[in-house]
LUMFI-140754 format. One record per residue: residue in three letters; x, y, z of N, C-alpha, C, O in turn. Coordinates in Angstrom, 2 decimals. Layout:
BEGIN
("ALA",(X,Y,Z),(X,Y,Z),(X,Y,Z),(X,Y,Z)),
...
! end
This chain:
BEGIN
("MET",(-10.56,7.25,0.95),(-10.59,6.05,0.11),(-10.22,6.44,-1.31),(-10.81,7.36,-1.88)),
("ASN",(-9.25,5.75,-1.89),(-8.82,6.01,-3.26),(-9.71,5.24,-4.23),(-9.75,4.01,-4.20)),
("THR",(-10.43,5.96,-5.10),(-11.31,5.31,-6.06),(-10.74,5.35,-7.48),(-11.42,4.98,-8.43)),
("GLN",(-9.51,5.80,-7.61),(-8.88,5.87,-8.92),(-8.60,4.44,-9.43),(-8.13,3.60,-8.66)),
("PRO",(-8.89,4.17,-10.70),(-8.61,2.84,-11.24),(-7.13,2.49,-11.12),(-6.27,3.36,-11.21)),
("ARG",(-6.85,1.22,-10.91),(-5.48,0.74,-10.80),(-5.08,0.07,-12.11),(-5.91,-0.54,-12.79)),
("LEU",(-3.83,0.19,-12.45),(-3.30,-0.47,-13.64),(-2.56,-1.72,-13.19),(-1.52,-1.64,-12.54)),
("VAL",(-3.11,-2.87,-13.55),(-2.50,-4.15,-13.22),(-1.99,-4.77,-14.52),(-2.76,-4.99,-15.45)),
("LEU",(-0.70,-5.04,-14.57),(-0.10,-5.69,-15.72),(-0.14,-7.19,-15.46),(0.50,-7.68,-14.53)),
("ALA",(-0.91,-7.92,-16.29),(-1.08,-9.36,-16.10),(-0.06,-10.13,-16.93),(-0.38,-11.15,-17.54)),
("SER",(1.16,-9.63,-16.93),(2.24,-10.25,-17.69),(3.55,-9.97,-16.97),(3.76,-8.88,-16.43)),
("ALA",(4.43,-10.96,-16.96),(5.73,-10.78,-16.35),(6.76,-10.29,-17.38),(7.95,-10.20,-17.07)),
("SER",(6.32,-9.99,-18.57),(7.21,-9.60,-19.66),(7.88,-8.25,-19.39),(7.19,-7.24,-19.26)),
("PRO",(9.20,-8.22,-19.32),(9.88,-6.94,-19.17),(9.63,-6.01,-20.36),(9.60,-4.79,-20.20)),
("ARG",(9.44,-6.58,-21.52),(9.18,-5.78,-22.72),(7.85,-5.04,-22.60),(7.76,-3.87,-22.98)),
("ARG",(6.84,-5.69,-22.09),(5.54,-5.01,-21.93),(5.65,-3.87,-20.92),(5.08,-2.80,-21.12)),
("ARG",(6.40,-4.11,-19.85),(6.60,-3.06,-18.85),(7.37,-1.88,-19.46),(7.08,-0.73,-19.16)),
("ALA",(8.35,-2.19,-20.30),(9.13,-1.13,-20.96),(8.26,-0.34,-21.94),(8.40,0.88,-22.04)),
("LEU",(7.38,-1.02,-22.65),(6.48,-0.34,-23.58),(5.55,0.62,-22.84),(5.32,1.74,-23.30)),
("LEU",(5.03,0.19,-21.70),(4.18,1.08,-20.90),(4.97,2.29,-20.41),(4.47,3.41,-20.43)),
("ALA",(6.20,2.07,-19.98),(7.03,3.17,-19.50),(7.31,4.19,-20.60),(7.41,5.39,-20.33)),
("GLN",(7.44,3.71,-21.83),(7.68,4.62,-22.96),(6.55,5.62,-23.15),(6.77,6.72,-23.65)),
("ILE",(5.35,5.23,-22.75),(4.21,6.16,-22.89),(3.83,6.78,-21.55),(2.76,7.38,-21.41)),
("GLY",(4.71,6.62,-20.55),(4.50,7.28,-19.27),(3.56,6.57,-18.32),(2.98,7.20,-17.44)),
("LEU",(3.39,5.26,-18.48),(2.53,4.49,-17.59),(3.35,3.48,-16.82),(4.23,2.82,-17.38)),
("TRP",(3.06,3.35,-15.52),(3.71,2.37,-14.67),(2.61,1.59,-13.97),(1.72,2.18,-13.37)),
("PRO",(2.67,0.27,-14.06),(1.63,-0.52,-13.41),(1.68,-0.40,-11.89),(2.76,-0.29,-11.30)),
("ASP",(0.51,-0.43,-11.28),(0.41,-0.44,-9.83),(0.79,-1.81,-9.28),(1.24,-1.94,-8.14)),
("ALA",(0.60,-2.82,-10.10),(0.94,-4.19,-9.71),(1.25,-4.99,-10.97),(0.74,-4.71,-12.05)),
("VAL",(2.10,-6.00,-10.79),(2.40,-6.95,-11.87),(2.05,-8.33,-11.34),(2.64,-8.81,-10.37)),
("ILE",(1.08,-8.96,-11.99),(0.65,-10.29,-11.60),(0.67,-11.14,-12.86),(-0.19,-10.98,-13.74)),
("ALA",(1.63,-12.01,-12.96),(1.78,-12.82,-14.17),(0.65,-13.83,-14.29),(0.47,-14.68,-13.41)),
("ALA",(-0.11,-13.73,-15.37),(-1.17,-14.71,-15.65),(-0.55,-15.86,-16.42),(0.27,-15.65,-17.31)),
("ASP",(-0.92,-17.06,-16.08),(-0.38,-18.25,-16.74),(-1.26,-18.58,-17.95),(-2.03,-19.54,-17.93)),
("ILE",(-1.12,-17.77,-18.99),(-1.92,-17.92,-20.21),(-0.96,-18.21,-21.36),(-0.01,-17.46,-21.59)),
("ALA",(-1.21,-19.29,-22.08),(-0.36,-19.66,-23.22),(-0.62,-18.72,-24.39),(-1.77,-18.41,-24.71)),
("ASP",(0.46,-18.27,-25.02),(0.35,-17.42,-26.21),(0.20,-18.26,-27.47),(0.96,-18.11,-28.42)),
("THR",(-0.78,-19.13,-27.46),(-0.99,-20.00,-28.61),(-1.81,-19.28,-29.67),(-2.68,-18.47,-29.37)),
("HIS",(-1.51,-19.59,-30.89),(-2.20,-18.98,-32.02),(-3.29,-19.90,-32.53),(-3.08,-21.10,-32.69)),
("LEU",(-4.44,-19.34,-32.77),(-5.53,-20.11,-33.37),(-5.39,-20.04,-34.89),(-5.04,-19.01,-35.45)),
("LYS",(-5.66,-21.14,-35.52),(-5.58,-21.20,-36.98),(-6.49,-20.12,-37.58),(-7.65,-20.00,-37.19)),
("ASN",(-5.95,-19.36,-38.50),(-6.67,-18.30,-39.21),(-7.02,-17.09,-38.34),(-7.78,-16.23,-38.77)),
("ALA",(-6.47,-17.02,-37.14),(-6.76,-15.87,-36.27),(-5.96,-14.66,-36.74),(-4.76,-14.77,-37.02)),
("GLN",(-6.61,-13.54,-36.83),(-5.96,-12.29,-37.20),(-5.27,-11.71,-35.96),(-5.76,-11.89,-34.85)),
("PRO",(-4.14,-11.02,-36.14),(-3.41,-10.48,-34.98),(-4.27,-9.68,-34.00),(-4.13,-9.87,-32.79)),
("PRO",(-5.16,-8.78,-34.47),(-5.97,-8.04,-33.48),(-6.88,-8.97,-32.67),(-7.10,-8.75,-31.47)),
("ASP",(-7.41,-10.00,-33.31),(-8.27,-10.95,-32.60),(-7.48,-11.75,-31.57),(-7.96,-11.99,-30.46)),
("LEU",(-6.27,-12.16,-31.94),(-5.42,-12.90,-31.02),(-5.03,-12.02,-29.82),(-5.09,-12.47,-28.68)),
("ALA",(-4.66,-10.79,-30.09),(-4.27,-9.87,-29.00),(-5.44,-9.65,-28.05),(-5.26,-9.64,-26.83)),
("ARG",(-6.63,-9.46,-28.60),(-7.82,-9.26,-27.76),(-8.11,-10.49,-26.92),(-8.40,-10.38,-25.72)),
("ARG",(-8.04,-11.68,-27.53),(-8.32,-12.92,-26.81),(-7.33,-13.10,-25.67),(-7.72,-13.45,-24.55)),
("LEU",(-6.05,-12.87,-25.94),(-5.04,-13.03,-24.90),(-5.21,-12.01,-23.78),(-5.08,-12.35,-22.60)),
("ALA",(-5.51,-10.77,-24.14),(-5.70,-9.73,-23.13),(-6.90,-10.04,-22.23),(-6.82,-9.87,-21.02)),
("LEU",(-7.99,-10.49,-22.81),(-9.18,-10.82,-22.02),(-8.92,-12.03,-21.13),(-9.39,-12.08,-19.99)),
("SER",(-8.18,-13.01,-21.64),(-7.85,-14.19,-20.84),(-6.96,-13.81,-19.67),(-7.15,-14.30,-18.56)),
("GLN",(-5.98,-12.94,-19.91),(-5.09,-12.50,-18.83),(-5.87,-11.70,-17.78),(-5.65,-11.87,-16.58)),
("MET",(-6.75,-10.84,-18.24),(-7.55,-10.05,-17.31),(-8.40,-10.96,-16.43),(-8.45,-10.78,-15.21)),
("ALA",(-9.05,-11.94,-17.03),(-9.90,-12.85,-16.27),(-9.09,-13.66,-15.27),(-9.57,-13.96,-14.17)),
("ALA",(-7.86,-14.02,-15.65),(-7.02,-14.84,-14.77),(-6.58,-14.10,-13.52),(-6.38,-14.72,-12.48)),
("VAL",(-6.41,-12.79,-13.60),(-5.90,-12.04,-12.43),(-6.94,-11.13,-11.80),(-6.63,-10.43,-10.84)),
("ARG",(-8.13,-11.12,-12.31),(-9.17,-10.19,-11.86),(-9.37,-10.18,-10.34),(-9.56,-9.12,-9.76)),
("HIS",(-9.34,-11.32,-9.71),(-9.65,-11.39,-8.28),(-8.42,-11.52,-7.41),(-8.52,-11.82,-6.22)),
("GLU",(-7.25,-11.29,-7.99),(-6.02,-11.33,-7.20),(-5.93,-10.10,-6.31),(-6.41,-9.03,-6.68)),
("ASP",(-5.33,-10.25,-5.17),(-5.14,-9.13,-4.24),(-3.95,-8.31,-4.72),(-2.82,-8.79,-4.72)),
("VAL",(-4.20,-7.05,-5.13),(-3.15,-6.19,-5.64),(-2.77,-5.11,-4.62),(-2.05,-4.16,-4.95)),
("GLY",(-3.24,-5.26,-3.43),(-2.84,-4.32,-2.37),(-3.63,-3.12,-2.40),(-3.42,-2.23,-1.58)),
! end
């Protein structure tokens, strides 16, 4: 049984996949989360990135990744 964590990219963005490849990471699965990249008024970039990442993770958490 493989207990190693899996890397699931919750975005269909080719750019995000390319950025991961630049640092030597390849996702085990790509499951596009349907999350709008909307900006909240007065939201700082790190806060927005964190909110979007957590939303994407929650959206694909229970998907079957094989």
